[in-house]
N, CA, C and O of each residue as an XYZ file, in Angstrom:
452
protein
N       6.405     72.392    -43.955
C       5.552     71.690    -44.461
C       5.670     70.895    -43.427
O       6.581     70.736    -42.614
N       4.349     70.279    -43.592
C       3.562     69.320    -42.424
C       4.500     67.445    -43.063
O       4.648     67.066    -44.225
N       4.839     66.868    -42.023
C       5.188     65.277    -42.134
C       3.950     65.191    -43.891
O       3.217     66.101    -44.277
N       4.069     64.341    -44.306
C       3.267     63.300    -44.980
C       3.259     61.884    -44.645
O       4.138     61.044    -44.837
N       1.892     61.745    -44.007
C       1.827     59.997    -44.001
C       2.002     59.102    -44.430
O       1.347     59.055    -45.471
N       2.892     57.669    -44.182
C       3.433     57.032    -44.543
C       2.489     55.226    -44.117
O       1.566     54.929    -44.875
N       2.774     54.401    -43.149
C       2.541     53.498    -43.191
C       2.523     53.951    -41.235
O       2.930     55.047    -40.849
N       2.100     53.107    -40.473
C       1.814     53.540    -39.181
C       2.911     53.994    -38.362
O       3.952     53.349    -38.241
N       2.652     55.266    -37.715
C       4.250     55.589    -36.859
C       5.008     55.741    -38.097
O       5.915     54.909    -38.075
N       5.036     56.386    -39.089
C       6.034     56.793    -39.876
C       5.272     58.048    -41.241
O       4.157     58.223    -41.733
N       6.237     58.485    -41.348
C       5.967     60.056    -41.982
C       7.217     60.153    -43.301
O       8.172     59.414    -43.540
N       6.909     60.920    -43.725
C       8.243     61.884    -45.183
C       8.088     63.011    -44.587
O       6.952     63.392    -44.306
N       9.193     63.756    -44.282
C       9.537     65.095    -43.691
C      10.064     65.862    -44.878
O      10.382     65.263    -45.906
N      10.145     66.940    -44.784
C      10.919     67.343    -46.293
C      11.241     68.978    -45.774
O      10.415     69.649    -45.155
N      12.344     69.362    -46.087
C      13.007     70.075    -45.725
C      14.360     70.724    -46.184
O      15.426     70.166    -46.448
N      13.922     72.481    -46.215
C      15.258     73.167    -46.954
C      16.376     72.937    -46.911
O      16.748     72.970    -45.738
N      17.397     72.639    -47.788
C      19.317     72.706    -47.544
C      19.525     73.424    -47.919
O      18.753     74.360    -48.127
N      21.015     73.354    -48.291
C      21.576     73.970    -49.197
C      22.225     73.627    -50.141
O      23.092     74.165    -50.830
N      21.541     72.288    -50.122
C      21.907     71.578    -52.090
C      20.338     71.419    -52.504
O      20.075     71.208    -53.688
N      19.630     71.486    -51.851
C      18.377     71.350    -52.819
C      17.275     70.887    -51.088
O      16.813     71.759    -50.352
N      17.157     69.757    -50.912
C      16.253     69.322    -49.858
C      16.637     68.182    -49.996
O      17.158     67.396    -50.788
N      15.894     68.397    -48.149
C      16.413     67.399    -47.029
C      15.454     66.287    -46.941
O      14.532     66.844    -46.346
N      15.028     64.937    -47.170
C      13.999     64.381    -46.803
C      14.529     63.132    -45.965
O      15.279     62.171    -46.137
N      13.552     63.792    -44.747
C      13.719     62.387    -43.898
C      12.499     61.204    -43.299
O      11.330     61.585    -43.362
N      12.705     60.143    -42.870
C      11.912     60.172    -42.437
C      11.440     59.782    -41.216
O      12.164     58.986    -40.618
N       9.986     60.267    -40.443
C      10.219     60.251    -39.126
C       9.398     58.347    -38.485
O       8.419     57.665    -38.788
N      10.296     58.270    -37.737
C       9.282     57.019    -36.825
C       8.973     57.518    -35.286
O       9.666     57.791    -34.306
N       7.368     57.489    -35.635
C       7.108     58.179    -33.930
C       7.372     59.160    -33.634
O       7.702     59.333    -32.461
N       7.357     60.124    -34.435
C       8.181     61.295    -34.661
C       9.615     61.718    -34.308
O       9.928     62.900    -34.166
N      10.340     60.846    -34.194
C      11.967     60.810    -34.482
C      12.477     60.342    -35.566
O      12.174     59.179    -35.832
N      13.258     60.968    -36.378
C      13.849     60.828    -37.496
C      15.079     59.199    -37.542
O      16.069     58.892    -36.877
N      14.391     58.584    -38.583
C      14.957     57.333    -38.472
C      16.106     57.154    -39.791
O      17.104     56.440    -39.878
N      15.522     58.079    -40.701
C      16.615     58.004    -42.215
C      16.428     58.997    -43.315
O      15.331     59.222    -43.825
N      17.607     59.615    -43.678
C      17.807     61.141    -44.055
C      18.036     60.923    -44.863
O      18.431     59.758    -44.866
N      18.087     61.623    -46.367
C      18.700     62.222    -47.073
C      18.726     62.841    -47.876
O      17.595     62.657    -48.326
N      19.322     63.742    -48.701
C      19.959     65.186    -49.789
C      19.430     64.804    -50.623
O      19.526     63.677    -51.110
N      18.441     66.095    -51.107
C      18.629     64.858    -52.557
C      18.179     67.149    -53.055
O      17.486     68.051    -52.584
N      19.545     66.866    -54.689
C      19.192     68.329    -55.049
C      17.716     68.027    -56.408
O      17.240     67.001    -56.891
N      17.369     69.811    -56.640
C      16.095     69.702    -57.447
C      16.067     69.057    -58.664
O      15.043     68.827    -59.308
N      17.563     68.667    -59.083
C      17.708     68.120    -60.832
C      17.207     66.531    -59.877
O      16.019     66.325    -60.123
N      17.557     65.862    -59.290
C      16.974     64.296    -58.861
C      15.809     64.474    -58.586
O      15.150     63.615    -59.173
N      15.106     65.209    -57.934
C      13.575     64.879    -57.624
C      13.043     65.138    -58.964
O      12.259     64.346    -59.487
N      13.510     66.416    -59.655
C      12.496     66.553    -61.369
C      12.522     65.380    -61.839
O      11.542     64.650    -61.983
N      13.845     65.087    -62.154
C      14.200     63.516    -63.247
C      13.382     62.375    -62.419
O      13.004     61.407    -63.079
N      13.020     62.414    -60.768
C      12.172     60.964    -60.250
C      10.378     62.020    -61.087
O       9.745     61.297    -61.856
N      10.126     62.630    -61.005
C       8.811     63.028    -61.477
C       8.635     63.254    -62.859
O       7.704     63.739    -63.501
N       9.519     62.885    -63.112
C       9.288     63.067    -64.901
C       9.492     61.688    -65.385
O       8.717     61.321    -66.269
N      10.651     60.609    -64.856
C      10.683     59.874    -65.720
C       9.795     58.197    -64.944
O      10.245     57.732    -63.897
N       8.827     57.663    -65.513
C       8.113     56.876    -64.941
C       8.321     56.296    -64.205
O       7.753     56.331    -63.113
N       9.741     55.100    -64.712
C      10.343     54.231    -63.871
C      12.094     54.717    -63.422
O      13.215     54.272    -63.668
N      11.719     55.474    -62.912
C      12.994     55.691    -62.350
C      13.021     55.462    -60.681
O      12.132     55.231    -59.862
N      14.468     55.637    -60.584
C      14.487     55.446    -58.838
C      15.883     56.907    -58.669
O      16.683     57.476    -59.412
N      15.420     56.956    -57.064
C      16.354     57.933    -56.771
C      17.043     57.321    -55.719
O      16.482     56.617    -54.879
N      18.332     57.585    -55.738
C      18.814     57.223    -54.336
C      19.489     55.686    -54.164
O      18.724     54.754    -54.413
N      20.573     55.425    -53.842
C      21.133     53.927    -53.768
C      21.492     54.264    -51.697
O      21.963     55.237    -51.107
N      21.125     53.309    -51.353
C      21.276     53.274    -49.941
C      19.817     53.181    -48.902
O      18.763     52.882    -49.464
N      19.810     53.445    -47.395
C      19.089     52.910    -47.320
C      17.388     53.723    -47.402
O      16.429     52.968    -47.239
N      17.125     55.137    -47.638
C      16.018     55.391    -48.650
C      16.032     55.338    -49.724
O      17.105     55.524    -50.296
N      15.044     55.106    -50.350
C      14.877     55.119    -51.957
C      13.415     55.669    -52.252
O      12.352     55.473    -51.664
N      13.751     56.457    -53.418
C      12.172     56.528    -54.077
C      12.161     56.272    -54.823
O      13.240     56.235    -55.413
N      10.755     55.784    -55.625
C      10.898     54.991    -56.773
C       9.244     55.923    -57.250
O       8.378     56.465    -56.563
N       9.406     55.750    -58.616
C       8.154     56.257    -59.456
C       7.538     55.483    -60.013
O       7.984     55.010    -61.057
N       6.760     55.235    -59.696
C       5.861     53.744    -60.131
C       3.935     55.185    -60.454
O       3.042     55.577    -59.702
N       4.282     55.412    -61.978
C       3.001     55.753    -62.435
C       2.145     57.196    -62.027
O       2.272     58.327    -62.496
N       1.263     56.702    -61.004
C       1.043     57.639    -60.464
C       0.703     58.494    -58.937
O      -0.139     59.250    -58.452
N       2.147     57.707    -58.537
C       2.749     57.550    -57.578
C       4.351     57.758    -56.947
O       5.227     57.173    -57.583
N       4.693     58.387    -55.992
C       5.801     57.694    -55.337
C       6.081     56.830    -54.345
O       5.616     56.961    -53.213
N       6.906     55.827    -54.717
C       6.630     54.413    -53.544
C       8.286     55.396    -52.786
O       9.269     55.897    -53.332
N       7.714     55.234    -50.927
C       9.231     55.421    -50.358
C       9.613     53.916    -49.277
O       9.051     53.491    -48.268
N      10.677     53.482    -49.967
C      11.419     52.569    -49.781
C      12.437     52.862    -48.330
O      12.802     54.000    -48.036
N      12.643     52.178    -47.874
C      13.335     52.037    -46.215
C      14.141     50.538    -46.054
O      13.469     49.510    -45.964
N      15.737     50.489    -46.021
C      15.853     49.107    -46.140
C      15.637     48.032    -47.104
O      15.952     46.885    -46.786
N      15.216     48.242    -48.059
C      14.913     47.672    -49.326
C      13.493     46.945    -48.647
O      13.165     45.766    -48.509
N      12.767     48.362    -48.267
C      10.851     47.328    -48.168
C      10.085     48.838    -47.873
O      10.263     49.697    -47.009
N       9.401     48.752    -48.718
C       8.550     49.536    -48.574
C       7.593     49.773    -47.987
O       6.633     49.011    -47.873
N       7.713     51.038    -47.446
C       7.077     51.868    -45.934
C       5.511     52.795    -46.578
O       4.666     53.415    -45.932
N       5.624     52.535    -48.129
C       4.363     53.707    -47.850
C       4.122     54.524    -49.614
O       5.046     54.109    -50.313
N       3.573     55.101    -50.106
C       3.726     55.877    -51.242
C       2.746     57.700    -51.401
O       1.741     58.342    -51.094
N       3.301     57.702    -51.707
C       2.720     59.159    -52.152
C       1.917     59.613    -53.515
O       2.237     59.134    -54.603
N       0.737     60.676    -53.366
C       0.578     60.878    -54.646
C       1.222     61.684    -55.500
O       1.491     62.800    -55.057
N       1.648     61.362    -56.939
C       2.786     62.583    -57.529
C       2.696     63.853    -57.154
O       3.582     64.474    -56.566
N       1.170     64.455    -57.621
C       0.839     65.445    -57.242
C       1.105     66.661    -56.023
O       1.269     67.878    -56.105
N       1.053     65.526    -54.643
C       1.313     65.896    -53.197
C       2.453     65.946    -53.302
O       2.835     67.113    -53.219
N       3.519     65.003    -53.501
C       5.319     65.072    -53.796
C       5.428     66.164    -54.054
O       5.862     67.086    -53.363
N       4.863     66.155    -55.559
C       5.694     67.802    -56.168
C       5.238     68.857    -55.348
O       6.049     69.721    -55.016
N       3.706     68.941    -54.853
C       4.030     70.108    -53.814
C       4.697     70.435    -53.041
O       4.805     71.595    -52.643
N       5.331     69.432    -52.631
C       5.846     69.258    -51.371
C       7.689     69.730    -51.065
O       8.563     69.999    -50.241
N       7.364     69.569    -52.302
C       9.328     70.081    -53.026
C       9.094     71.256    -53.455
O       9.894     72.027    -52.925
N       8.210     71.928    -54.338
C       8.104     72.981    -54.530
C       7.294     73.939    -53.208
O       6.869     75.014    -53.631
N       7.079     73.729    -51.953
C       7.143     74.353    -51.406
C       7.962     74.695    -50.514
O       8.027     75.628    -49.714
N       8.743     73.585    -50.823
C       9.921     73.818    -49.691
C      11.068     74.291    -50.352
O      11.951     74.536    -49.530
N      11.470     74.560    -51.738
C      12.192     75.193    -52.703
C      12.015     76.253    -52.255
O      12.966     76.826    -51.723
N      10.903     76.790    -52.312
C      10.441     78.341    -52.060
C      10.838     78.971    -50.618
O      11.339     80.049    -50.298
N      10.488     78.063    -50.031
C      10.929     78.337    -48.481
C      12.079     78.630    -48.848
O      12.318     79.834    -48.939
N      13.051     77.765    -49.143
C      14.737     77.998    -49.082
C      14.463     79.186    -50.005
O      15.357     79.949    -49.637
N      13.912     79.721    -50.804
C      14.861     80.793    -52.045
C      14.319     81.795    -50.944
O      15.087     82.452    -50.241
N      12.861     81.870    -50.840
C      12.733     82.836    -49.687
C      13.892     83.512    -48.699
O      14.444     84.611    -48.736
N      14.072     81.916    -47.438
C      14.959     82.386    -46.769
C      16.274     83.451    -47.670
O      16.541     84.652    -47.612
N      16.800     82.383    -48.396
C      18.146     83.320    -48.851
C      17.893     84.689    -49.325
O      18.561     85.698    -49.101
N      16.509     84.519    -50.215
C      16.866     86.456    -50.374
C      16.393     86.948    -49.226
O      16.664     88.146    -49.314
N      15.711     86.728    -47.930
C      15.470     88.056    -47.105
C      17.428     87.791    -46.448
O      18.012     88.835    -46.159
N      18.192     86.503    -46.291
C      19.523     86.798    -46.180
C      19.690     88.014    -46.837
O      19.414     89.098    -46.323
N      20.167     87.852    -48.042
C      21.206     88.717    -49.251
C      20.756     90.238    -49.052
O      21.486     91.195    -49.311
N      19.355     90.334    -48.516
C      18.639     92.069    -48.836
C      19.089     92.021    -47.527
O      20.044     92.791    -47.430
N      18.816     91.411    -46.354
C      19.398     92.024    -44.989
C      21.185     92.526    -45.275
O      21.568     93.694    -45.337
N      21.740     91.742    -45.364
C      23.436     91.728    -45.747
C      23.453     93.287    -46.751
O      24.214     94.243    -46.600
N      22.303     93.118    -47.812
C      22.830     94.632    -48.413
C      22.281     95.466    -47.816
O      22.627     96.536    -48.316
N      21.579     95.634    -46.984
C      21.254     96.657    -46.166
C      22.045     96.610    -45.248
O      22.377     97.754    -44.939
N      22.776     95.455    -44.325
C      23.932     96.274    -43.729
C      25.274     96.790    -44.243
O      26.246     97.317    -43.703
N      24.857     96.324    -45.888
C      26.641     97.709    -46.230
C      26.253     98.344    -46.604
O      27.122     98.985    -47.194
N      25.095     98.879    -46.779
C      24.633    100.541    -46.877
C      24.858    100.810    -45.746
O      25.773    101.634    -45.738
N      24.589    100.617    -44.929
C      23.903    101.544    -43.613
C      25.630    101.877    -43.065
O      26.018    102.854    -42.423
N      26.575    100.516    -43.652
C      28.096    100.984    -42.853
C      28.162    102.820    -43.445
O      29.097    103.545    -43.105
């Protein structure tokens, strides 16, 4: 998934991880702040119009039709909910696909023995 542009020089990058999704704010292409989120946390953010996710340096807030991204309590950009949901879905699908290919390879290896 390509990073989603926020403010000048900033972008939000989605990457699959074991618990769900790793969200990283890139500053001039370099990681600045990151946070891991579960599918449940991100789904609750998308459903609840007044919800916040995370406490700490990176925060996400649902503002009706967009997700506000805050770093160190300062708003650095907003992403339309549809685009945010698509990025999460693509990231989680790629994680599932990698897990399935791993388990298929492990299963094949056991049958070869």
